[in-house]
N, C-alpha and C positions, 0 to 999 in steps of 0.2 A: 434409394437405402443400399449401401454397400454391404455385401455379406460375405464373409469367408466361411469357408466349410472345414471342418477337422473331421476326418475319419477316425471312427472309433474301433475299427479293428485294427490288428497288426497288419505291418505292410505285406508280410506273405499272404495273410488271407485275404486281403483287400485285393491285391493283385490277382489273385486265383478267382475271386469273386466278379471282379471287372471283365477278365477276360471270357470267363463263362458267359456274363450277361452279353458281352459283345457279341458272342457267338450265337447264344439262343434268341436273346431279345434287345437288341442294341437301343431300341427307344426307351426302355424302361427307367424310371426315375427312382434311385435308390434312398428316398429320404429318410427310411427307418435307420439305416447305418450311418447317417451324417448328423453332426451336431452342429447349428449353425450359431456363428459368434458375431453379435452385432458389431460394427464398426462406425455406424452412423453418428452424428454429433449429439444424439439424444441419448445414446447409451451410456451406463455408468459401469460397463464390463470394461476390463483392462485399460481403464484410465485412473488417474490419480485425483485424491480428493482437491488438491492445489497443485496447478501445473508449475512447471519450473520457472516459466517467466512471470507468473504471479508471486511466487516465492522471492525470486530475485527483486521485483518491484516493492516487495513487503519490506525487505531488508535494508534495501538501498534507501526506500523513502525513510525507515529508522533512523539510518545513519545520517542522511541530510538534514531532516527535521532535528535532530540531537544536535548536529554541528550548528545548524542557524541557531537554534536555542542559545547555545553555549557562548556564541558571539555577542548574543546580545545581553546575557549574563556577565560577559567579561567588560562589555561598554558601560554598563549601568553600576559596575563596581570596582574592578582593577584599574580602568582607563578613564574612570569619570573625570571629567574636565577639570573641576576645580581642585579636589585633592591631589589629583595627578600632578596639576600645575604646581601646588604647593611643594609637592614631594621632588619635582624635577628642581624647581627653584633652589631647595635646600640642600640638596646632594651636590648640585654644581657648585654653590657657593663654599660647602665645605672642601670640594677640590680646589678651591680658589679662583673659581671662574665667575666674572661678573655676569649676572642675568637678571634682566628686568622682568617685571610680574607679566607684560606683555609677551615677551619672548617664551616665558615658561607656559604660559596659556596656548601659545601658538605650537609649540613642541608637542603639548599634551592633546591638542586638538588633532594635530597630523597624526599622532598615534592612535587615536581613536578613528580616524578616517580609514587607516590601514585595515583597521578591525572590522570596520563596514563594509570595506571594499570584499573582504572574505565573506560577510554576511550575502552581499550580493552574489556573489559566485554560488553559495549554497542556494539563492533564490533562483539563479537559472537552472540549476541541476534540479530543483525541486518542480520547476515548470516544465522541463524535459520528462521527468518522470512521471506527471500529471498527463501528458500528451500521451506518453508510452501507455499509461495504465486505460485511458478513454479508448485508444486504438486497440489496446487487448480485449476489451470487451466483445469488439466483432470478431475476434479469431478464436477465442477460446470456445472448448467444447461446452455442449448446452447446459450441461450439469455443472460447469464451472463459471458460468457467467453469474454477475451479481444480481443484474436486474430480475431474470427469471426467479432465481433465489428468493428475492424479497416478495415477489408475487406469489410464490408457491408458500412462503411462512404466512403471508396475508390471507391467501385461501385455506389454508389449514387451520388457521386461528378462527376463522368464521365458520369452518365446518364443522371441526372438532368438538365432540361432546366429550369424550373421556380425555385425561391427559391434557386438559385445557391449560395447565400452569406451564407444561413445556411448550406449547404452542406459542402462548403470550411471550416466554422468554426468548424463545426464537426471533419472534416478529420485533420485539424490544431491541436486540442485539443488532438486527438487520437496519432497524431504522436509525440506530447511532451510528453504525457504518456511512448510510446515506447521508446522514448530516456531517460526517467527518469529511466526505468527498465534495459536499456543498462548502463547506469551510475550506477544504485546500484549493477550490477553485477561487474563490473570493480572495485567499492569501495571494495566490499567485497573480491575479489580475490587478489586485492594489499594490504588491510588490513591484510588477513590471512597470505598473504607473510611475512609481516612485524611482525607480532607476532609469527610467527614460524621462523624467520630468523636463529637463532642458530642451527635449524634443516636442513637447506637449506644452508650449507656453501659453496657449488658448485656453487650456484648463487648470491654468496656474492657481485660480480662485478656489478651486475644491482640493487643492493640495493639503491642507491643513485635515479636511474631513477625511480623505483617503488616508493619509498616516494614521489617523485616529481608529479608523476601521481595521487598518492593518495591524496596528498594536494590540486592538481589542482581540482579533482573531489569534493571536499568538497566545493570549491567556486561555482562549477556550482550546487550542490545541494543546496546550499544556495539561488542562484538566482531561481532555480525552486520555492522552496519554497514561495520565494516573489511574484513570479509570479502568482503561483497557488492561494495563497491567496489572493492577488489583483484581479484576474479573478472570484473567488467565490465571494469576496464582491460585484464586480460590476454586476455579474449575480443575485444576492440576491436582488438587486434594481430594475431588469426588473421583471414584473408581470409574463411573460412567462416562466421564467427561475428561479423565485423564489422557494425556498424550498430544494436547494442542500444539505445545512448542514444538514437539517432535514432528507434528503432521506438517508444520510450515517449515520446517528443514528439509524433511526428505520426501514431503509431498502426502504421504498418508494415501491410504487406500479407500475408495469408496465402496460402500455396502452395496450388494447386489439384491 
């Protein structure tokens, strides 16, 4: 354990005392005038509730997932193949162009493919952020790591007799986050499979199933986002839990 020491005397008094001790008793240890400040990984002192790296991951992840969901929304509404093809054909015919139904469908399909290309890029970004988050778990301070937090929440729930409702709430929140991380892993794996399906010809038979799982996970992520935002909104209204959004922006402070 690394320990820094802060002298609690003024600089002038400390210098005088050190000179005196060096002259009289050079081997004395003056622990009574020194305040140790722990810098080891288990300390909550002088550390943020949320590290800068975790805050970056959180907001970047929110942007990437939102962008990915928006591309799905666009392709299922605005650029949906059949109505888009009809619109393209009608508008071009009004402009005096001769367009067949097949040509209009090809144009609509190409437009949808462009949106899906953007969706794939968001998927690559999500995969990179997932790897970043997994690596981050190894380098975070001990009190900022997720796995120890969920273990602590479980132990507190089992041992706590009083205020059990708060312990149950903490364990529930951590469990939901665990499911969310699991969901992200499944989404990334299935998404990468679909993105590189041409190179995975041997597994072509399971493509439909993988696509179904990927699509179903999207709805679960959407559900998580709704629950998460609603939970934060409700928590911000309570005096004892207010400041969650602020903490995720500036880091917050750990209670000693």
